[in-house]
C-alpha positions as CSV (number, residue, x, y, z in Angstrom):
1,W,-12.6,-11.1,15.5
2,Q,-10.1,-8.4,16.4
3,S,-8.5,-10.8,18.9
4,I,-7.6,-13.2,16.1
5,A,-4.6,-11.2,14.9
6,S,-3.3,-10.6,18.4
7,R,-4.1,-14.0,19.9
8,A,-4.2,-16.7,17.2
9,V,-1.6,-15.5,14.6
10,H,2.0,-16.0,15.5
11,P,3.7,-12.7,16.3
12,V,6.2,-12.8,13.4
13,E,3.3,-13.2,10.9
14,S,1.0,-10.4,9.9
15,A,-2.8,-10.3,9.8
16,V,-5.3,-7.5,9.6
17,V,-9.0,-8.2,10.3
18,S,-11.3,-5.2,9.6
19,V,-15.0,-5.0,10.0
20,T,-15.9,-2.3,7.5
21,Q,-19.7,-2.6,7.3
22,F,-22.5,-3.4,9.8
23,H,-26.1,-3.4,8.5
24,A,-29.0,-4.2,10.8
25,G,-32.6,-3.0,10.7
26,D,-34.0,0.3,9.4
27,T,-35.8,1.9,12.3
28,W,-35.0,2.9,15.9
29,N,-37.8,1.1,17.7
30,V,-37.7,-2.4,16.3
31,L,-35.1,-5.1,17.0
32,P,-33.8,-6.2,13.6
33,A,-34.3,-9.8,12.6
34,T,-30.9,-10.0,10.9
35,A,-27.5,-8.2,11.0
36,V,-24.9,-8.4,8.3
37,L,-21.2,-7.7,9.0
38,R,-18.7,-7.3,6.2
39,G,-15.1,-6.5,6.1
40,T,-11.7,-7.5,4.9
41,V,-8.8,-9.8,5.9
42,R,-5.2,-9.2,4.9
43,S,-2.2,-11.4,5.3
44,F,1.0,-12.3,3.5
45,A,0.8,-16.0,4.1
46,P,-2.0,-18.3,2.8
47,A,-1.7,-20.4,6.0
48,V,-2.5,-17.3,8.1
49,R,-5.5,-16.6,5.9
50,D,-6.7,-20.2,6.4
51,L,-6.3,-19.7,10.2
52,V,-8.2,-16.4,10.2
53,E,-11.0,-17.8,8.1
54,T,-11.4,-20.8,10.5
55,R,-11.3,-18.7,13.6
56,M,-13.8,-16.1,12.3
57,G,-16.3,-18.8,11.5
58,E,-15.8,-20.4,14.9
59,I,-16.2,-17.1,16.7
60,A,-19.3,-16.1,14.7
61,R,-21.1,-19.4,15.3
62,S,-20.1,-19.6,19.0
63,L,-21.3,-16.1,19.7
64,A,-24.6,-16.8,17.9
65,T,-25.1,-20.0,19.8
66,G,-24.4,-18.3,23.1
67,F,-27.3,-15.9,22.5
68,G,-29.7,-18.6,21.1
69,L,-29.2,-17.4,17.5
70,T,-27.7,-18.8,14.3
71,A,-24.9,-17.4,12.2
72,D,-24.5,-17.9,8.5
73,F,-20.8,-17.3,7.9
74,R,-19.4,-16.8,4.4
75,Y,-15.8,-16.0,3.8
76,E,-14.8,-15.0,0.3
77,R,-11.2,-15.3,-0.9
78,R,-10.4,-12.1,-2.7
79,Y,-7.0,-10.7,-3.5
80,P,-3.9,-12.8,-2.9
81,S,-0.7,-11.3,-1.7
82,T,1.4,-9.4,-4.2
83,I,4.8,-11.1,-4.2
84,N,7.4,-10.1,-6.7
85,S,9.7,-12.5,-8.5
86,P,13.4,-12.1,-7.7
87,A,14.7,-12.1,-11.4
88,E,12.0,-9.6,-12.6
89,T,12.6,-7.4,-9.5
90,E,16.2,-7.2,-10.5
91,I,15.3,-6.1,-14.0
92,A,12.9,-3.5,-12.6
93,R,15.6,-2.3,-10.2
94,I,18.1,-1.8,-13.1
95,A,15.6,0.2,-15.2
96,A,14.5,2.3,-12.2
97,A,18.2,3.1,-11.3
98,R,18.8,4.3,-14.8
99,V,16.0,6.8,-14.4
100,V,16.4,8.1,-10.8
101,G,19.8,6.7,-9.7
102,E,20.5,3.8,-7.4
103,A,20.6,6.1,-4.3
104,N,17.0,7.1,-4.9
105,L,15.6,3.6,-4.9
106,D,13.9,2.1,-1.8
107,L,15.1,-1.5,-2.2
108,D,13.6,-2.7,1.1
109,P,10.2,-1.0,1.6
110,T,7.9,-1.9,4.4
111,P,5.6,-4.6,3.0
112,S,2.1,-3.4,2.3
113,M,-1.1,-5.3,2.8
114,G,-2.9,-3.3,0.2
115,A,-4.9,-5.3,-2.3
116,E,-3.7,-5.2,-5.9
117,D,-5.1,-6.7,-9.1
118,F,-1.5,-7.3,-10.2
119,A,-1.3,-10.1,-7.6
120,Y,-3.4,-12.3,-9.8
121,M,-1.0,-11.8,-12.7
122,L,1.9,-12.7,-10.5
123,Q,0.3,-16.0,-9.7
124,K,0.4,-16.9,-13.4
125,K,3.6,-15.3,-14.5
126,P,6.7,-14.0,-12.8
127,G,6.9,-10.2,-12.5
128,C,7.5,-7.2,-10.4
129,Y,5.0,-4.6,-9.0
130,V,6.8,-1.3,-8.7
131,W,5.8,1.8,-6.7
132,L,6.5,5.0,-8.6
133,G,7.2,7.0,-5.5
134,A,4.2,9.2,-5.3
135,G,4.2,8.7,-1.5
136,T,1.4,9.7,0.8
137,A,-0.8,12.6,-0.1
138,D,-1.5,15.6,2.1
139,G,-4.6,15.4,4.3
140,G,-5.1,11.6,3.7
141,R,-5.8,12.1,0.0
142,N,-4.0,9.0,-0.9
143,L,-5.1,6.2,-3.3
144,H,-8.6,4.8,-2.6
145,S,-9.6,8.1,-1.0
146,P,-12.5,10.0,-2.6
147,H,-10.3,13.1,-2.5
148,Y,-7.3,11.4,-4.3
149,D,-5.5,13.6,-6.8
150,F,-2.8,12.0,-8.9
151,N,0.5,14.0,-9.0
152,D,0.7,14.8,-12.7
153,A,4.4,15.8,-12.2
154,L,5.2,12.1,-11.9
155,L,4.1,11.4,-15.5
156,P,7.5,12.0,-17.1
157,L,9.2,9.9,-14.4
158,G,6.8,7.0,-15.0
159,A,7.1,7.2,-18.8
160,S,10.9,7.3,-18.5
161,Y,10.8,4.2,-16.3
162,W,8.7,2.3,-18.8
163,V,11.1,3.3,-21.7
164,R,14.1,2.1,-19.7
165,L,12.4,-1.1,-18.8
166,V,11.7,-1.9,-22.4
167,E,15.3,-0.9,-23.3
168,T,16.6,-3.2,-20.5
169,T,14.5,-6.2,-21.6
170,M,14.2,-6.1,-25.4
171,P,17.0,-7.5,-27.5
172,K,19.3,-5.0,-29.2
173,A,18.7,-4.4,-32.9
174,A,21.4,-5.7,-35.2
């Protein structure tokens, strides 16, 4: 499966295929009857996800057949890509610039393949997912780490951003 990203996906596209679980048997002296592999696939483009799904199934079934086995392949579509809307992104940029100054904004961050619930909302309504700027944590204690520790010093910055966002979007009182 690791060859899919490097051999089947066009070089200008992005794909990540990660096997994150392997479960087979429960003792050291018996060949297990089954093995279960689980993992995650990330890509920005739906067509790339389609390609990866197809190739994963083909590879699983071909390997199984080659060893006289069978493979039950199930691919679950989970999180879509988080893609901000241009107009809402501009509104968010204005609000953020009022809080931290234009020079302190990263307007061209490296795209992230992290999964985000907000992606589902963006499929229904235009919007903008904003990174507060917490950055990476020391010692790998970043988000989704069991050792994650939110930087409480960012709370006033985040609250100020939300206030400016409301002030930017709400109509002025007469």
